[in-house]
One Martini backbone bead per residue (centre of mass of N, CA, C, O) as a GRO file, in nm:
protein
  191
    1MET     BB    1  -1.262 -18.317 -12.837
    2ILE     BB    2  -1.466 -18.253 -12.616
    3LYS     BB    3  -1.281 -18.273 -12.373
    4PHE     BB    4  -1.100 -18.044 -12.463
    5LEU     BB    5  -1.318 -17.816 -12.464
    6ILE     BB    6  -1.388 -17.846 -12.166
    7LYS     BB    7  -1.109 -17.776 -12.063
    8ILE     BB    8  -1.091 -17.491 -12.184
    9ILE     BB    9  -1.336 -17.380 -12.056
   10PHE     BB   10  -1.249 -17.428 -11.762
   11VAL     BB   11  -0.989 -17.265 -11.772
   12PHE     BB   12  -1.110 -16.998 -11.864
   13PHE     BB   13  -1.283 -16.967 -11.595
   14LEU     BB   14  -1.040 -16.968 -11.402
   15CYS     BB   15  -0.901 -16.699 -11.531
   16ILE     BB   16  -1.133 -16.551 -11.424
   17PRO     BB   17  -1.205 -16.308 -11.224
   18ALA     BB   18  -1.357 -16.294 -10.924
   19ASN     BB   19  -1.638 -16.064 -10.857
   20SER     BB   20  -1.769 -16.071 -10.536
   21GLU     BB   21  -1.730 -15.786 -10.479
   22ILE     BB   22  -1.881 -15.515 -10.341
   23LYS     BB   23  -1.922 -15.194 -10.434
   24ARG     BB   24  -1.890 -14.892 -10.345
   25ILE     BB   25  -2.039 -14.580 -10.323
   26THR     BB   26  -1.876 -14.319 -10.514
   27GLU     BB   27  -1.696 -13.995 -10.495
   28GLY     BB   28  -1.412 -13.870 -10.624
   29ASN     BB   29  -1.105 -13.835 -10.463
   30ASN     BB   30  -0.937 -14.084 -10.314
   31ASN     BB   31  -0.690 -13.863 -10.223
   32ALA     BB   32  -0.835 -13.701 -10.042
   33LYS     BB   33  -0.830 -13.535  -9.737
   34ILE     BB   34  -1.139 -13.567  -9.751
   35LYS     BB   35  -1.368 -13.795  -9.579
   36ILE     BB   36  -1.693 -13.913  -9.664
   37LEU     BB   37  -1.962 -14.047  -9.472
   38ILE     BB   38  -2.289 -14.164  -9.567
   39TYR     BB   39  -2.574 -14.236  -9.379
   40GLU     BB   40  -2.856 -14.398  -9.553
   41SER     BB   41  -3.197 -14.380  -9.646
   42LEU     BB   42  -3.418 -14.424  -9.920
   43THR     BB   43  -3.680 -14.344  -9.708
   44CYS     BB   44  -3.550 -14.066  -9.632
   45SER     BB   45  -3.628 -13.735  -9.635
   46HIS     BB   46  -3.359 -13.610  -9.532
   47CYS     BB   47  -3.185 -13.751  -9.752
   48ALA     BB   48  -3.327 -13.624  -9.992
   49ASN     BB   49  -3.262 -13.339  -9.912
   50PHE     BB   50  -2.963 -13.355  -9.934
   51HIS     BB   51  -2.962 -13.429 -10.242
   52LYS     BB   52  -3.121 -13.159 -10.325
   53LYS     BB   53  -2.966 -12.919 -10.140
   54VAL     BB   54  -2.652 -13.002 -10.071
   55TYR     BB   55  -2.502 -13.180 -10.285
   56PRO     BB   56  -2.459 -12.982 -10.526
   57ASP     BB   57  -2.261 -12.796 -10.378
   58LEU     BB   58  -2.062 -13.014 -10.283
   59LYS     BB   59  -1.984 -13.108 -10.564
   60LYS     BB   60  -1.887 -12.838 -10.685
   61GLU     BB   61  -1.677 -12.742 -10.441
   62PHE     BB   62  -1.543 -13.048 -10.355
   63ILE     BB   63  -1.563 -13.300 -10.553
   64GLU     BB   64  -1.476 -13.176 -10.836
   65THR     BB   65  -1.206 -13.046 -10.693
   66GLY     BB   66  -1.074 -13.291 -10.502
   67LYS     BB   67  -1.134 -13.243 -10.173
   68VAL     BB   68  -1.354 -13.481 -10.195
   69PHE     BB   69  -1.455 -13.794 -10.051
   70ILE     BB   70  -1.746 -14.002 -10.118
   71GLU     BB   71  -1.944 -14.231  -9.912
   72TYR     BB   72  -2.210 -14.451  -9.950
   73ARG     BB   73  -2.417 -14.569  -9.684
   74SER     BB   74  -2.616 -14.815  -9.577
   75PHE     BB   75  -2.940 -14.747  -9.373
   76PRO     BB   76  -3.193 -14.924  -9.350
   77LEU     BB   77  -3.527 -14.872  -9.206
   78ASN     BB   78  -3.652 -15.072  -9.429
   79LEU     BB   79  -3.746 -15.276  -9.682
   80ALA     BB   80  -3.762 -15.068  -9.904
   81ALA     BB   81  -3.473 -14.963  -9.855
   82LEU     BB   82  -3.331 -15.221  -9.911
   83ASN     BB   83  -3.427 -15.257 -10.203
   84ALA     BB   84  -3.309 -14.988 -10.305
   85ALA     BB   85  -3.012 -15.054 -10.229
   86LYS     BB   86  -2.992 -15.298 -10.421
   87ILE     BB   87  -3.028 -15.136 -10.673
   88ALA     BB   88  -2.800 -14.928 -10.643
   89HIS     BB   89  -2.584 -15.192 -10.644
   90CYS     BB   90  -2.635 -15.379 -10.899
   91LYS     BB   91  -2.400 -15.298 -11.102
   92ASN     BB   92  -2.129 -15.277 -10.949
   93ASN     BB   93  -1.967 -14.969 -11.019
   94GLY     BB   94  -1.975 -14.729 -10.783
   95LYS     BB   95  -2.204 -14.563 -10.878
   96ALA     BB   96  -2.456 -14.282 -10.815
   97GLU     BB   97  -2.695 -14.273 -11.014
   98ILE     BB   98  -2.928 -14.433 -10.879
   99LEU     BB   99  -2.925 -14.303 -10.605
  100HIS     BB  100  -2.995 -14.012 -10.704
  101PHE     BB  101  -3.251 -14.088 -10.847
  102LEU     BB  102  -3.409 -14.187 -10.602
  103PHE     BB  103  -3.396 -13.915 -10.451
  104GLN     BB  104  -3.513 -13.728 -10.678
  105ASN     BB  105  -3.779 -13.949 -10.677
  106PHE     BB  106  -3.908 -13.984 -10.398
  107ASP     BB  107  -4.213 -13.875 -10.439
  108ASN     BB  108  -4.274 -14.129 -10.656
  109TRP     BB  109  -4.218 -14.392 -10.439
  110VAL     BB  110  -4.265 -14.272 -10.134
  111VAL     BB  111  -4.567 -14.417 -10.139
  112GLY     BB  112  -4.765 -14.531  -9.888
  113SER     BB  113  -4.854 -14.796  -9.636
  114THR     BB  114  -4.670 -15.013  -9.781
  115VAL     BB  115  -4.423 -15.207  -9.898
  116GLU     BB  116  -4.564 -15.298 -10.152
  117GLU     BB  117  -4.614 -15.013 -10.268
  118LEU     BB  118  -4.322 -14.917 -10.276
  119ASN     BB  119  -4.219 -15.149 -10.456
  120LYS     BB  120  -4.403 -15.086 -10.695
  121ASN     BB  121  -4.296 -14.793 -10.740
  122LEU     BB  122  -4.001 -14.869 -10.781
  123LYS     BB  123  -4.033 -15.054 -11.022
  124LYS     BB  124  -4.166 -14.853 -11.209
  125LEU     BB  125  -3.943 -14.641 -11.208
  126ILE     BB  126  -3.708 -14.829 -11.306
  127ASN     BB  127  -3.849 -14.941 -11.569
  128ASN     BB  128  -3.854 -14.631 -11.697
  129GLN     BB  129  -3.553 -14.686 -11.721
  130ASN     BB  130  -3.196 -14.701 -11.850
  131PHE     BB  131  -3.013 -14.922 -11.643
  132ASN     BB  132  -2.957 -15.216 -11.717
  133ILE     BB  133  -3.144 -15.404 -11.521
  134ASP     BB  134  -3.237 -15.678 -11.319
  135LEU     BB  135  -3.460 -15.641 -11.089
  136ASN     BB  136  -3.501 -15.928 -10.971
  137ASN     BB  137  -3.202 -15.986 -10.927
  138CYS     BB  138  -3.148 -15.756 -10.734
  139LEU     BB  139  -3.367 -15.843 -10.506
  140GLU     BB  140  -3.231 -16.155 -10.495
  141ASN     BB  141  -2.950 -16.058 -10.398
  142LYS     BB  142  -2.763 -16.174 -10.135
  143LYS     BB  143  -2.496 -16.024 -10.145
  144ILE     BB  144  -2.614 -15.740 -10.147
  145GLU     BB  145  -2.777 -15.763  -9.893
  146ASP     BB  146  -2.543 -15.825  -9.702
  147PHE     BB  147  -2.388 -15.569  -9.760
  148VAL     BB  148  -2.599 -15.364  -9.663
  149LEU     BB  149  -2.630 -15.480  -9.370
  150GLU     BB  150  -2.327 -15.443  -9.301
  151GLU     BB  151  -2.322 -15.138  -9.310
  152ARG     BB  152  -2.524 -15.096  -9.083
  153ILE     BB  153  -2.371 -15.245  -8.865
  154GLU     BB  154  -2.107 -15.077  -8.882
  155GLY     BB  155  -2.240 -14.808  -8.805
  156VAL     BB  156  -2.315 -14.886  -8.522
  157LYS     BB  157  -2.041 -14.991  -8.413
  158LYS     BB  158  -1.841 -14.748  -8.506
  159PHE     BB  159  -2.067 -14.475  -8.489
  160GLU     BB  160  -2.357 -14.494  -8.365
  161ILE     BB  161  -2.587 -14.525  -8.553
  162ASN     BB  162  -2.953 -14.383  -8.538
  163ALA     BB  163  -2.958 -14.199  -8.800
  164THR     BB  164  -3.094 -14.016  -9.083
  165PRO     BB  165  -2.854 -13.858  -9.173
  166THR     BB  166  -2.500 -13.947  -9.143
  167ILE     BB  167  -2.200 -13.778  -9.090
  168ILE     BB  168  -1.858 -13.856  -9.180
  169ILE     BB  169  -1.551 -13.693  -9.098
  170ASN     BB  170  -1.270 -13.822  -9.063
  171ASN     BB  171  -1.412 -14.012  -8.831
  172GLU     BB  172  -1.630 -13.781  -8.774
  173LYS     BB  173  -1.903 -13.649  -8.642
  174PHE     BB  174  -2.152 -13.453  -8.771
  175ASN     BB  175  -2.343 -13.223  -8.543
  176LYS     BB  176  -2.472 -13.044  -8.728
  177THR     BB  177  -2.666 -12.893  -8.919
  178LEU     BB  178  -2.768 -13.003  -9.249
  179THR     BB  179  -2.601 -12.772  -9.420
  180PHE     BB  180  -2.404 -12.622  -9.639
  181LYS     BB  181  -2.294 -12.397  -9.456
  182ASN     BB  182  -2.193 -12.587  -9.230
  183LEU     BB  183  -2.025 -12.780  -9.402
  184LYS     BB  184  -1.835 -12.573  -9.534
  185LYS     BB  185  -1.712 -12.464  -9.273
  186TYR     BB  186  -1.591 -12.737  -9.185
  187LEU     BB  187  -1.425 -12.808  -9.443
  188GLU     BB  188  -1.239 -12.547  -9.457
  189LYS     BB  189  -1.080 -12.633  -9.190
  190LEU     BB  190  -0.943 -12.894  -9.342
  191ILE     BB  191  -0.779 -12.760  -9.590
   0.00000   0.00000   0.00000
């Protein structure tokens, strides 16, 4: 009887699809005519500024209306940004909730002179929220770390990314100053 139960359990686990693939963080209509990739570092003040000042209007006018599909790509500039990116991907649900939270609270955790201080601030901030993630498992997850670093490497190889934030629209670099006005004008030409 015990051997039979072990076989059933073994077969049961074989039938469960292994979801080892890390999902990219995205928003919007996947079939939208306009696809935006944004390479960013979670310790980049310019990236935080994008999320606070440009993103709300972009979301309202283009993402929520189905005109734009946006994909956030990690481009960590330091170890604290790498750790934050691992946390943003930790639920592996493809949603941007934690990513936006970290950028909205940028001034609360990206303070200090060492990586250890930033990591301590990051942990405190995340632990005070109800994200239902195991922070230590997130930070120690090698698959997520490899995924984040691969996004960075791909950005350098494919688009020659060397600064954050960098916006790629339909596989072309957006080279104007990153304001909503400039972005809107560019996007409207593509619609």
